[in-house]
C-alpha positions in Angstrom: -62.4 -75.6 28.7 -60.4 -72.2 28.0 -58.6 -71.8 24.7 -55.1 -70.0 24.5 -53.5 -68.6 21.3 -49.8 -68.4 21.0 -49.4 -66.9 17.5 -45.4 -66.9 17.9 -44.6 -69.9 20.0 -41.0 -71.1 20.8 -38.8 -73.6 22.3 -36.8 -71.8 25.0 -33.5 -73.5 25.4 -32.0 -72.8 28.8 -28.4 -73.1 29.4 -27.1 -72.5 32.9 -23.4 -71.9 33.1 -21.2 -70.9 36.2 -20.0 -67.6 34.4 -20.3 -66.5 30.7 -16.9 -65.9 29.1 -17.7 -64.0 26.1 -15.4 -65.0 23.0 -14.6 -68.3 25.1 -15.8 -71.9 25.1 -18.4 -72.0 28.1 -19.6 -75.5 29.3 -22.9 -75.9 30.8 -23.8 -76.8 33.8 -27.5 -77.9 33.1 -29.8 -77.6 30.0 -33.3 -77.8 29.5 -36.0 -77.3 26.7 -39.5 -76.1 27.2 -42.2 -75.0 24.8 -42.5 -71.1 25.1 -45.0 -68.3 24.7 -47.3 -66.3 26.7 -50.5 -68.5 25.7 -48.6 -71.6 26.3 -47.5 -70.8 29.4 -51.3 -69.5 30.4 -52.2 -73.3 29.6 -49.6 -74.9 31.6 -50.7 -73.0 34.7 -54.3 -73.9 33.8 -53.5 -77.4 33.3 -51.4 -77.5 36.9 -55.0 -75.9 38.4 -56.8 -79.0 37.1 -58.8 -76.7 34.2 -59.0 -78.1 30.6 -57.4 -76.1 28.1 -56.6 -76.3 24.2 -53.4 -74.2 23.2 -53.8 -73.0 19.5 -51.6 -70.8 17.2 -49.0 -71.5 14.5 -46.2 -74.0 14.5 -43.9 -75.8 11.9 -40.8 -78.2 11.3 -39.3 -80.2 14.0 -39.5 -77.6 16.7 -43.1 -77.3 16.2 -43.5 -80.9 16.4 -41.8 -80.8 19.8 -43.7 -78.4 21.1 -47.0 -80.1 20.0 -45.6 -83.4 21.5 -44.2 -81.8 25.0 -47.5 -80.2 25.4 -49.9 -83.5 24.9 -47.0 -85.0 27.5 -48.3 -82.3 29.9 -51.9 -82.9 29.4 -52.3 -79.9 27.0 -54.6 -80.1 23.9 -53.2 -78.5 21.0 -54.8 -77.4 17.4 -51.7 -75.4 16.2 -52.0 -74.6 12.6 -49.2 -76.1 10.5 -46.9 -73.5 8.9 -43.7 -73.9 6.3 -41.1 -72.7 8.3 -39.8 -74.2 11.7 -41.1 -72.7 14.8 -38.3 -70.4 16.5 -35.8 -71.1 19.3 -34.8 -68.7 21.9 -31.9 -69.3 24.0 -31.7 -68.0 27.5 -28.3 -67.9 29.3 -28.5 -68.0 32.9 -25.4 -67.1 34.8 -24.7 -64.1 37.0 -26.9 -62.4 35.0 -29.6 -63.5 32.1 -29.1 -62.9 28.6 -31.6 -63.8 26.1 -31.4 -64.5 22.2 -34.7 -64.6 20.8 -35.2 -66.4 17.3 -37.5 -65.2 14.8 -40.9 -66.2 14.0 -41.9 -68.2 11.2 -43.9 -66.4 8.2 -47.5 -67.0 8.1 -49.0 -67.1 4.5 -52.6 -65.6 4.1 -53.9 -69.4 3.5 -52.4 -70.4 6.9 -54.2 -67.5 8.4 -57.7 -68.3 7.2 -58.8 -70.4 10.2 -58.1 -67.4 12.6 -60.2 -64.9 9.9 
């Protein structure tokens, strides 16, 4: 069993457009949502290689619930500590160049940090 830690996970919302026009209405050609974060990415690769893994860290709100549900659907065990604020969303706009807008991470209280002390 390999444990991976993602202290600041995210939902990566990927939007593909033909040509991004700033200040204009842009229509997405394709969209997708993925659990994101370095440790989560490692757990996803390990699972695809057949290695048992558990992802842990901090997650909150409906976005944290989505991440845990999506990982379980992929066969990844999770042990996230629940925080009060929603887990962040990162927006990845793919066009002729890729643009990223990363959300702010959740605030973690001292009490919520205790399992990691």
